[in-house]
Residue, then its C-alpha position, 0 to 999 in steps of 0.5 A: m819143147s811142147s808136150r806134143t813134140a815130147l810125146v812124139a819123141v817118146v813114141l819114136v824112141a820106144s818104137l825103135p828096135l832094141p839093139i842086139q847084144a854082141h853076146d847073143i851070138y853065143s846064147h844058143l850054144r850047148d856043150e856035149g852034155g846039153a848045158s849052156c856054154c855061155d853065162d852072158q860073159d864067158c864067151r868071146p872071139a878068139l884066135y886059134r891055131v892047130s898044131a900036132s898037139g891039138v887046138q890052141m886058142l888065144v885067151d887073155q893074150r895066152w895060148i891055151d890048149v883046148p880039149d878036143e871034146r869041147i870043140q864044135y865045128r860050126a859057123l856062128l850067125g853074127d860072127t864078124g870074122a875078126t878071128g877067122g871063126g874062132h870063139w872060146c867060152g869058159s872060165t878063168y880061175k886064179p888059184d892064189f895071189g902068189n901064183p900069177n898063172a891062171v887056169y882056163m876051163t874051156k866049156c865050148a870052143v867054136l871053130p869054123p867047119q872047114s878047120a875040122s879037116v885041117q885037124d884030121e890031117p897027119 
């Protein structure tokens, strides 16, 4: 390859827009205290369900309870819709090797706006 062709190739590659990271849809989320919900790895799409006891989300193939004060009813720009608008941000802690049950700490949970009315029904 000639040096001119190589130079053109470098210029073309350098001028391409940078790919948007999938995690960028969470970067603006803040919890009720104003802190970031996201630490670049702890947010993900998650299926959700509403029951008489409250909202649960499917995290690591387990249904976990989500505290009401952590739920935000909003649409996220860039959401693919794969989980019906549900997203979970939090941390997973495994207390010790003898206990396989993990503890899930929810920082923020995002549900689509229309699900707020479903939760309020008797």
